[in-house]
C-alpha positions in Angstrom: 32.1 7.5 -26.6 34.2 9.7 -24.3 33.7 9.3 -20.6 32.3 12.4 -18.8 34.9 14.5 -17.0 34.6 14.1 -13.2 35.3 16.7 -10.6 38.5 14.9 -9.6 39.7 14.8 -13.2 39.1 18.5 -13.6 41.0 19.3 -10.4 44.0 17.2 -11.6 43.9 19.0 -15.0 43.9 22.3 -13.2 46.9 21.3 -11.0 48.8 20.2 -14.1 48.1 23.5 -15.9 49.3 25.6 -12.9 52.5 23.5 -12.6 53.3 24.0 -16.3 52.8 27.7 -15.8 55.2 27.7 -12.9 57.8 25.9 -14.9 57.5 28.5 -17.7 58.0 31.3 -15.2 61.0 29.7 -13.7 62.5 29.1 -17.2 62.0 32.8 -18.1 63.6 34.0 -14.9 66.6 31.6 -15.4 67.1 32.9 -18.9 67.0 36.5 -17.6 69.5 35.6 -14.9 71.8 34.1 -17.6 71.8 37.4 -19.4 72.7 39.3 -16.2 75.6 36.9 -15.5 77.1 37.8 -18.8 76.9 41.5 -18.0 74.1 42.0 -20.5 71.2 44.3 -19.7 67.9 42.3 -19.4 65.3 43.1 -21.9 62.8 44.4 -19.2 59.9 45.2 -21.6 60.1 41.8 -23.2 60.2 39.9 -19.9 57.3 41.9 -18.6 55.3 41.2 -21.7 56.0 37.5 -21.3 54.9 37.6 -17.7 51.7 39.4 -18.6 51.0 37.0 -21.4 51.5 33.9 -19.1 49.3 35.6 -16.4 46.5 36.2 -18.9 46.7 32.6 -20.1 46.6 31.3 -16.6 43.5 33.4 -15.9 41.8 32.1 -19.0 42.6 28.5 -18.0 41.2 29.1 -14.5 38.0 30.7 -16.0 37.5 27.7 -18.3 38.0 25.3 -15.5 35.5 27.1 -13.3 32.9 27.0 -16.1 33.6 23.2 -16.6 33.3 22.5 -12.9 30.0 24.5 -12.7 28.6 22.5 -15.7 29.7 19.2 -14.2 28.1 20.1 -10.9 24.8 20.8 -12.6 24.9 17.5 -14.6 25.5 15.6 -11.4 22.1 16.8 -10.1 20.3 15.2 -13.0 19.8 11.4 -13.2 18.4 9.7 -16.2 17.1 6.1 -15.8 14.7 3.8 -17.7 14.1 0.4 -19.1 12.6 -1.5 -22.0 10.5 -4.7 -21.8 10.4 -6.4 -25.2 8.2 -9.4 -25.2 6.7 -12.4 -27.0 3.6 -14.1 -25.7 2.2 -17.5 -26.6 -1.4 -18.3 -25.5 -2.8 -21.9 -25.5 -6.3 -20.5 -26.4 -5.1 -18.3 -29.2 -7.0 -18.5 -32.5 -5.8 -17.9 -36.0 -8.2 -15.1 -36.9 -11.2 -13.3 -35.4 -14.6 -15.0 -35.3 -16.6 -14.6 -38.5 -18.3 -11.3 -38.7 -16.5 -9.7 -35.8 -13.4 -7.6 -35.2 -10.4 -8.2 -33.0 -11.7 -5.7 -30.5 -14.8 -7.7 -29.8 -14.9 -9.2 -26.3 -15.3 -12.7 -27.6 -11.9 -12.4 -29.2 -10.0 -10.8 -26.3 -7.3 -13.0 -25.0 -7.4 -15.2 -28.1 -5.4 -13.0 -30.5 -2.3 -12.5 -28.3 0.3 -14.7 -29.9 2.4 -11.7 -30.6 5.7 -9.7 -30.4 5.2 -6.3 -28.7 6.7 -3.7 -26.4 5.1 -4.0 -23.0 6.9 -1.0 -21.4 9.4 1.6 -22.4 10.0 3.8 -19.4 12.2 6.9 -19.2 12.6 8.9 -16.0 14.5 12.1 -15.3 15.1 13.1 -11.7 16.7 16.4 -10.6 18.2 16.9 -7.2 18.3 20.7 -6.9 19.6 20.6 -3.3 20.1 18.0 -0.5 16.5 18.8 0.6 14.6 19.3 -2.6 14.1 17.1 -5.7 11.7 16.5 -8.6 11.1 13.7 -11.1 9.1 13.0 -14.2 8.7 9.8 -16.2 6.9 8.6 -19.3 6.0 5.2 -20.6 5.7 4.2 -24.3 3.9 1.1 -25.3 1.5 -0.3 -27.9 -1.3 1.8 -26.4 0.6 5.1 -26.7 2.7 7.4 -24.6 1.5 8.3 -21.1 2.7 10.2 -18.1 3.6 7.9 -15.2 5.3 10.0 -12.5 5.5 13.8 -12.0 6.2 15.0 -8.5 8.3 17.3 -6.3 9.8 16.3 -2.9 11.1 18.4 -0.1 12.8 17.2 3.1 12.5 19.2 6.3 16.1 19.2 7.7 15.3 19.1 11.4 12.7 16.3 11.5 13.9 14.6 8.3 10.3 14.3 7.1 10.0 14.1 3.3 6.9 15.6 1.7 5.9 14.6 -1.9 3.2 16.3 -4.0 2.1 15.2 -7.5 1.5 11.8 -9.3 3.3 8.8 -7.9 2.8 5.2 -6.7 0.2 4.2 -4.2 2.3 3.5 -1.1 0.3 0.4 -0.3 2.2 -2.8 0.2 5.4 -4.2 -1.5 4.2 -5.3 -4.9 2.7 -2.0 -6.0 5.8 0.1 -5.9 8.3 -2.7 -6.9 9.7 -1.7 -10.3 8.7 -3.7 -13.3 12.4 -3.7 -14.3 13.3 -5.6 -11.2 10.2 -7.8 -10.7 10.7 -11.5 -11.4 7.5 -12.1 -13.2 6.3 -10.1 -16.2 3.2 -8.7 -14.5 2.1 -7.9 -10.9 -0.1 -10.3 -8.9 -3.8 -10.4 -9.9 -4.9 -8.6 -6.7 -2.6 -5.7 -7.4 -3.7 -5.3 -11.0 -7.4 -5.5 -9.9 -7.4 -3.3 -6.8 -4.7 -0.8 -7.9 -4.9 -0.5 -11.7 -2.1 1.7 -13.0 -0.3 1.6 -9.6 -0.5 5.4 -9.4 -2.7 8.2 -8.2 -2.4 12.0 -7.5 -2.0 13.3 -4.0 0.4 14.1 -1.3 2.5 11.9 1.0 4.9 12.2 3.9 7.5 9.7 4.9 10.5 9.2 7.1 12.9 6.4 8.1 15.4 6.0 10.9 17.7 3.5 12.6 16.7 1.6 15.7 19.7 0.6 18.0 21.9 1.3 14.9 20.8 -2.0 13.5 17.2 -2.0 12.3 15.6 0.3 9.8 12.1 1.6 10.6 10.0 3.4 7.9 6.7 5.3 8.3 4.6 6.6 5.4 1.2 8.2 5.0 -0.6 9.6 2.0 -3.7 11.4 0.9 -5.0 10.5 -2.6 -7.8 11.3 -5.0 -8.7 7.7 -4.9 -9.7 7.0 -8.5 -6.2 6.4 -9.9 -4.6 7.4 -13.1 -6.3 4.7 -15.2 -9.8 5.8 -14.4 -11.6 6.1 -17.8 -14.7 7.7 -16.4 -13.2 10.8 -14.7 -9.6 10.8 -16.0 -7.7 13.3 -13.8 -10.8 14.7 -12.1 -11.8 13.6 -8.6 -15.6 12.9 -8.7 -16.2 13.6 -5.0 -14.7 15.6 -2.1 -13.7 12.5 -0.2 -10.0 11.6 -0.3 -8.5 8.2 0.3 -5.9 7.7 3.1 -3.1 5.1 2.9 -0.6 4.4 5.8 2.3 2.0 5.8 5.0 0.9 8.3 8.1 -1.1 7.4 10.9 -2.7 9.3 14.2 -4.0 7.9 16.3 -6.5 9.8 18.9 -7.1 7.0 17.9 -10.7 6.3 14.2 -10.0 6.8 12.0 -7.1 5.7 8.3 -6.8 6.5 5.6 -4.2 6.4 1.9 -3.5 7.2 -0.4 -1.3 5.1 -3.9 0.2 5.4 -6.2 1.8 2.9 -9.4 3.8 3.8 -11.4 5.4 1.1 -14.8 5.9 -0.7 -15.9 4.7 -4.1 -18.1 7.1 -5.9 -21.0 5.5 -7.7 -22.5 7.8 -10.4 -26.2 7.7 -11.3 -27.5 6.0 -14.4 -30.6 7.4 -16.1 -31.4 4.0 -17.6 -31.9 2.7 -14.1 -34.3 5.0 -12.3 -33.6 3.4 -8.9 -29.8 4.1 -9.2 -28.8 7.4 -7.5 -25.3 8.8 -6.9 -23.8 7.2 -3.8 -20.5 6.3 -2.2 -19.4 2.9 -1.0 -16.7 2.0 1.5 -13.3 0.9 0.1 -11.1 -0.5 2.8 -8.0 -2.7 2.4 -5.4 -4.1 4.7 -2.1 -5.8 3.8 0.9 -7.5 5.3 4.1 -8.4 3.4 7.5 -9.9 4.1 10.7 -10.7 2.2 13.3 -13.2 3.6 16.8 -13.2 2.1 19.2 -16.0 2.4 22.4 -17.5 0.9 23.0 -21.1 -0.3 26.5 -22.6 -0.7 27.6 -23.0 -4.3 24.3 -21.7 -5.7 24.1 -18.1 -4.3 21.5 -15.9 -2.9 17.8 -16.3 -2.8 14.6 -14.6 -1.6 11.2 -15.8 -0.4 8.6 -13.1 -0.3 4.8 -13.0 0.1 2.0 -10.6 0.5 -1.6 -11.0 1.8 -4.3 -8.4 1.1 -7.9 -8.4 2.4 -10.5 -5.7 2.2 -14.0 -4.5 1.2 -14.9 -3.3 -2.3 -18.0 -2.2 -4.0 -20.4 -5.1 -4.7 -20.6 -4.6 -8.5 -17.9 -3.9 -11.0 -19.9 -1.4 -13.0 -23.4 -0.1 -12.2 -24.2 0.5 -8.6 -27.7 0.5 -7.0 -28.4 2.5 -3.9 -28.1 0.3 -0.9 -25.6 -2.1 -2.5 -23.4 -3.7 0.0 -19.6 -4.3 -0.2 -17.9 -7.5 -1.1 -15.0 -9.1 0.8 -11.9 -9.6 -1.3 -8.8 -11.6 -0.6 -5.5 -11.7 -2.5 -2.2 -13.6 -1.9 1.0 -14.0 -3.8 4.1 -15.9 -2.8 7.3 -15.7 -4.9 10.5 -17.8 -4.6 13.6 -16.7 -6.5 16.9 -18.7 -6.3 20.1 -17.8 -8.0 21.8 -20.6 -9.9 25.4 -19.4 -9.7 26.1 -16.1 -11.4 24.1 -16.1 -14.6 20.8 -17.9 -13.9 17.9 -17.5 -11.5 15.0 -19.9 -10.9 11.6 -18.3 -10.1 8.2 -19.5 -9.1 5.0 -17.9 -7.9 1.6 -18.7 -6.4 -0.9 -16.0 -7.3 -4.4 -16.2 -5.7 -7.3 -13.8 -5.9 -10.9 -14.1 -4.6 -13.0 -11.2 -5.7 -15.9 -12.1 -3.4 -15.4 -14.4 -0.5 -19.1 -14.8 -0.1 -19.5 -16.2 -3.6 -18.4 -19.8 -4.3 -16.2 -20.9 -7.1 -15.0 -17.5 -8.4 -11.4 -17.7 -7.1 -8.5 -17.7 -9.6 -5.1 -19.3 -8.8 -2.2 -18.9 -11.2 0.9 -21.0 -10.9 4.0 -19.6 -12.5 7.5 -20.8 -13.0 10.4 -19.6 -15.0 14.1 -19.1 -15.6 16.0 -15.8 -15.8 19.4 -15.4 -17.6 21.4 -12.3 -16.7 23.1 -11.3 -19.9 25.1 -8.5 -18.2 24.5 -5.9 -15.5 21.9 -4.1 -17.6 19.9 -6.8 -19.4 18.3 -10.1 -18.7 16.2 -12.7 -20.6 13.1 -14.3 -19.0 11.2 -17.4 -19.9 8.0 -17.7 -18.0 5.2 -20.4 -18.0 1.9 -19.6 -16.2 -1.1 -21.8 -15.5 -4.3 -20.0 -14.4 -7.1 -22.0 -12.8 -10.5 -20.7 -11.9 -12.6 -22.6 -9.4 -15.9 -24.0 -10.7 -15.0 -23.7 -14.4 -14.2 -26.6 -16.7 -10.6 -27.0 -17.4 -9.6 -24.7 -20.3 -6.3 -24.6 -22.1 -5.4 -21.0 -21.4 -1.8 -21.3 -20.2 0.7 -18.7 -21.4 4.4 -18.7 -22.3 6.2 -15.4 -22.1 9.7 -14.7 -23.5 10.9 -11.3 -22.3 14.0 -9.2 -22.6 14.5 -6.4 -20.1 17.2 -3.8 -20.6 17.8 -1.0 -18.1 19.6 2.2 -18.4 
């Protein structure tokens, strides 16, 4: 495949063309001078015709170069990225076939028919930088469940204040784990608290953000957003916002080079629809409040290479029940924690491990789930890597069940 022509290459081609034309003109003049030296009359009409022809050719070359440069400049404003996650999963509790008289979609079979090859994510994103202060992007995901819209937003930056405003559908700006790309994340899925509290990782709304240097050494970032609150994976209301309340998220980050850390806050309302089957249940709203802190520590070990130790702690209040809500229901206190350690093993390999803890109700005993994960990543090249992950989930108060999983995943980025 031919490499795309760059602006520098086009400029060099233009210089070469002009130089050749100059040589041609000089040669023509020298030939005319030779005729005069011999006392011959120059053929004026023929020389003028040649000059006009060369001039026309030069104008044509310049026009084509100008068109090529314009096309290249437009293409440079478009950036296409994406990745594919192809996966095989092995589950200890898998069964050979659905229970007698049931289908694979029955709840009793969920999680037990997952020894499979499948495509977890196929992401394609197109970003267009119209000008230094305006941009837009759209991305789609294709998987076993179909094709869905992931991102669709426009951003503008106010030149004087350097505030960037974004409107559309994009990641919740809460914490570190939510917005960290699946193509770069060490483990196949996000931590349990992130999947539970922020399903789909995205919502529709508007956000404003800025960043600046402090003492020319440290990077400080500030973000704030206003969202619908129900997220893109809400099956009940889809893209509609069921109430006039909007959820607010704020985040501040600081980068020291070897250490990055941030704090996040989420303040919103959960809409609880009525249910005619329960006369006492009336439409209501419940507080939805979350706070989080995160940190990432980067280091270098002799002979082995770089490594990172990162963690995130999230606490908050959520609606008491997962589905039906009765008027007067109280909130429940939730707690989530994940700690990830990744260490390069020279150039091609990386060791990873994770502690993933989630307590859906701190006032209820023996409902906490802790998942221990470990694995190895092999970097095939700069665009692809192979992961082998082993995860051991444990739920407090439950008898030990063989439900460990092994995941073999190939990630290719473009």
